[in-house]
N, C-alpha and C positions, 0 to 999 in steps of 0.2 A: 504494499500499499504506499502511495506517495506520502512524504512527510507533510503533516498538517491535514491530511485528508480525513474526512469523517467516515468511519466504518459503516457499511451498509446495515440497516436494521433487518434485512432479510437476505439470507444466503441462498443461492440458487445452484443446485448441482444437476447438471443434465447428463443422464446415462440413457440415451434412447433404448427402449421406448419409455423410460421413466424420467420424471423430474421430481427432485426432492427439494422442498422449500423449508428452510429452517428459520424460525423466529429468532433473531439475534440481538436481544437486549438482555443478556444474562444478568447484568448489574442491577436491573429492576425486575428480575424474575420474568423476563420476556414480556412485560406489560406492553400492550399495544397502543402506540402513539399514532397520531394522524399520519406521520411519515411512514410508519410501518404498514398502516392500512393501505396507503397509496401504493407502496412497493408490492404488497401482497396482491392487490387487485391487478396491477400491471402484469405480475408474473402469472396470475391465473388466466388472464385474457391471452397472454402469449402462448401459454400451454394449450388452451382451447383451440387456438388458430393454427397450431403446429401439427401437421398430420403425423409426424414421427412420435409425438407424445401420446401414449395410450393410458398412462396412469400418473396421477399427481399424489405425492406423499407430502404431508405437512407434519413437522416436528418442531422441537424447541431446543435451543442451545443449552448445555448444562451450566449450572451455576457453580461458583467456586465452592470447594476445590474439586470440580468434576461431578458434583451431585446431579442426578437427573432433574430435569425441570421442563415443563411444557409452557404454561403461561399463567400469570396471575390475573389476566383479564385486561380491562381498559386501564391505560395510564391516565388517571383522573387529572393529575397536575398538568400533563402535556395537553390534555384535551380541553382544559379550561373549565372543568366541572364534571359532575357525574354523568353527563350526557353529551355525546359528540354530535348534537343536533345542529342543523344549519344555523348560521348566525341570525340574530334578530330578536325582537322582543318575545320572551318565553311564552306569555299568555296568548299572544296572537298566534304564535307557531302552534301551540297546543289546540287552539280553537280551529285553526285551519285543518290540522290533522284529524280532529274529531269529525269535522264536516265531511272530509274525504271518506272516512270510514262509514258514516251515515249514508252517504250517497253511493257507496260501493265503488268508488274510484280511488286512484292513487296506488300506494302512498307516494305522493309527490314530495311530501316533506318527511322523508324517512331519515333515520340516523345514518351516519357513515358506516357504522357497523352492520346495520341491516342491509345496506346496499352491497357491501362486499360479501357478507355471509350468504345473502340471497343468491348472488351470482354464483358463488361456489356450489350451492345446492342445486342450481339449475343447469350447471355445465353438463354437456354430454360426456366429457371426459370423467371417468370415475376417480374418486379421491379416497385416500386412506389417512386418517389421523393416527399418528404414531406417538403415544402418550406415556410419559413416565414422570414421576415426581409431581410437583404442584400443577394442578389444572383446576382453576377456579373461575367462577363468575363468567366474564367474557371469554375466558379460555374454554369453559364448558360450552358456551354458545357457538364457539368456532368449531369444536369437534362434532357438535350435533348437526352441523351443516355438511359434514363429510359423509360419504356413503358408508364407509366402514371405519371401525376404531379398534386398534390393537393397543394393549397396555403392557407396560413393564411392571415388574414385581413391586416397584417402589411408588406406583401411581397413587395419588390422592386426589380424587375428583369431587368438587363440591360447588355449591352456589351460595355466595355470601352477599347477594344484593339486599336481602331483608335483614340479615344479621348485622352487617357492617354499615349499610347505607340507608336502612329503614325504607327500602324501595323494592320494586320488582324489576326483573330483567326485561329489557325492551328489545333485545336482539334475538329472540327466538326461544329462550329457555322455557318460558311458560307454555309454549305451543309444541315445540319439537320434543322436549323431554317427556311429557305425558304420553305422546304418541309412541315413543320408543319404549318406555319402561312401565307405562300405566299411570293413571292419575294418582292413585294412593301413594305409590312410592315417589312420584315426582313431588307431591305436596310435602312428604316428609323431608326430602332433600332441600326444598325451598324454604320450609319453615324452621328447620333446625340448623342448617349450614353444616351438618355432620359430614365429614369427608368419607367417601366411598373408596375402599381399597380395591386392589386389582381383582382379587378373587371374587369379591362381591359384585364388582362391575360386570364381570362375565356372567355371574349367576343370574343377575336381574336383567340382562340383555343390553346394558349400557355399552359393553364392549364385546367384540367378536371372539377375542382370544387373549390369553396372557402368555408372556414369554419372559425369560430372565432378562434383566436390564441390559446386560452386556451383549445379548444376542437380539434385542428387540428390533433395531433398524434393519438388520440383515434379514430377519424372518419376515418383516414387513415387505422388504424388497422381493423376497421369494414369492410372497402372495401376489404382489403387484406384477411380477413377471408372468405368473400363472394366468392372471386376468388379461394381461397384455397379449398373450398368445392366442386369445379368442378373437373372433371377428369384432372389431371395435364398433361397427355399425350395429350388430346384434346386441352387444353390451349396452350401447347407448339407447337402443330401442327399449330393452328391458328396464333400464333405469327410468326412462320416461314413463313406461307403463306402471311399474311398481310405485313411482313417486306420485302418480295420479290416483292410485288405487285408494288412498286414504280419503279422497274427496269424492269418490264415485260409488254408486250402487254396484253390486256384483255384476249384473248383466251389462251395465254400461262399461265397466272395466274390461270385461271379456270382449266386448265389441271393439274397444280401443286396441286391445292386444291383437285382435284379428286384423285390424287396419294395418298395424305395423307388420304383421306376418305377411299380408298381401303385398305391401310395398317391397318387402325383401324378395318375395317370389317373383313379382313383376320385373324387378331389376335383373334377377338371374335369367328369366325367360327372355327378356328384351335384348340382353347383351351377351348371354352365355357366360357371364363372368360373375363373381361374387359382388355384393353391394360395395359401394365406395367405402373407404376406411373410416369415414366420419359422416354423420348426418349433415355436417356443414357443407359437404361436397355433393349432397344428393340433388 
């Protein structure tokens, strides 16, 4: 790094067909600043547009002296307060957001975190959160936006919005968490702030698997390579169908799956070749 240069808040490792993104602010437990969010969104959009990238992994830089760490959530000091909402008069912003919800439009006035995490969730490229050590509050909301979650044996996952801020999470934890682990368990996490260890995270469905801390990233890359070996078009199609299933009746979801299956079959019949590597190319 050149003398006097500011280190990047996000490290990017490209190993086609994988890209690993590492939150790199270990001195503040990888708390997410506006700069980090900007770099994360830029990296995600680049990965989504790159046909060689089949899977994105997201992890955190270890804290001193080498202890595992994912993210302590939003950097409140760097964000200017407990919410990284657009600048402006708070009450006016809140009223506009409430009006958008009532009218079923927007959210035009969404937080920076919602914008980035929502994009991550909607990407056709699958994502894996590689989680060890502290993962709390906004860190939890980040991993909930990923498709899969692998945890190391030192993982401690929690939500401290209510415990520390007397607030509720606004970047997806109150919505995505109950969908993943059930309403009762989600309420317990939100209302107590009790950290969930690695074994419990797997048991309740918050994580897909647990691995020794020293092996976690490589085991995650093994899984990513297994996914990358599949048809990325079919993977993206199944991601879209499964993602929509929570909002659809069973028959509607089945028809949606049939539509994607028909698109794949038509592509093969029309060209005699497999579908393009990404729905972006269809």
